[in-house]
N, C-alpha and C positions, 0 to 999 in steps of 0.2 A: 397538412397533417403529415405529408410524407417527409416533408423538409425537416420537421421535427424528429422524425423516427431516423432520418439519415445523421442528424446532429448529434442524436443520443447513441447511435451504432459508432461513428467516430470518436466520440468521446471515450465511449468503452473500450474502444480499440488503443487510445492513448494512455488508459490507466492500465490496461493488459501490458503495453510495451514497457512502459515506465516500470512496473514490477518485473517483468525480464531483464530490464537493464539494471536494476538495483541487484536481484538476485545474481546476474552473471558478475557484478562488480564487487558485491559485498558478500557473498556466499550465506553463511548461516547468520550474518549480521545483517542481512536485509531489511528484516522486519523492525529492528531496531533503527535502521537508517531512515526508513520511511515514517517511523513514529517521532524521530527527532526533526524530520522535515515538516512534519504535520503541526507540530509543537512551534517552529519557528515561524517569523514574520515570512509571508510568501513574497513580499515583496523583496527580499533583500536575496532569497534564493529561488529561481527558476519563477520569476516574476509572471510567466505567461502562463502559469497554471491557476485555474479559477480556485476560490475558496473551497475547502474540503476535499481538492483532489488528492492529498497525499493520505488522508484518512481511507479514502477508496482504495489506494495503492496498499495501504498497510493491511485492509481487509482481504485484498486480493492475494498478498502474500501468505496470509494466516490461512486463508482457506487452502492455498497450494501445498501448505508444509504441514496441514493438520493443527496449527497451534490454535489455541483457544485465547481469545483477546481477554486481555484482564488479569490472567492468570502468571504469576512468576514462574520461573524454571522450576524451582522447588515443588511448586503446587501442581503444574503439568506434569513432570517427570519424576519426582521424588516420591510420592505417594503411591505408586503402581506396588501392589501386592502380587 
């Protein structure tokens, strides 16, 4: 059981490191970059990441930036009153 917990914690740290890296490299476009990587075939780009990894990175970036997944920029920011 402790082996499973350790692997889970290591994987979570990998997701956070990839989110940090994308945010440092792409700034406000980090969410879009993670989304693009999620949609691409993972064998082409970062083949050592498991399926669904970039979706978790995208969700981590959304949580950090306060972005609501699934809404466009207008829907998130343009309707504020």
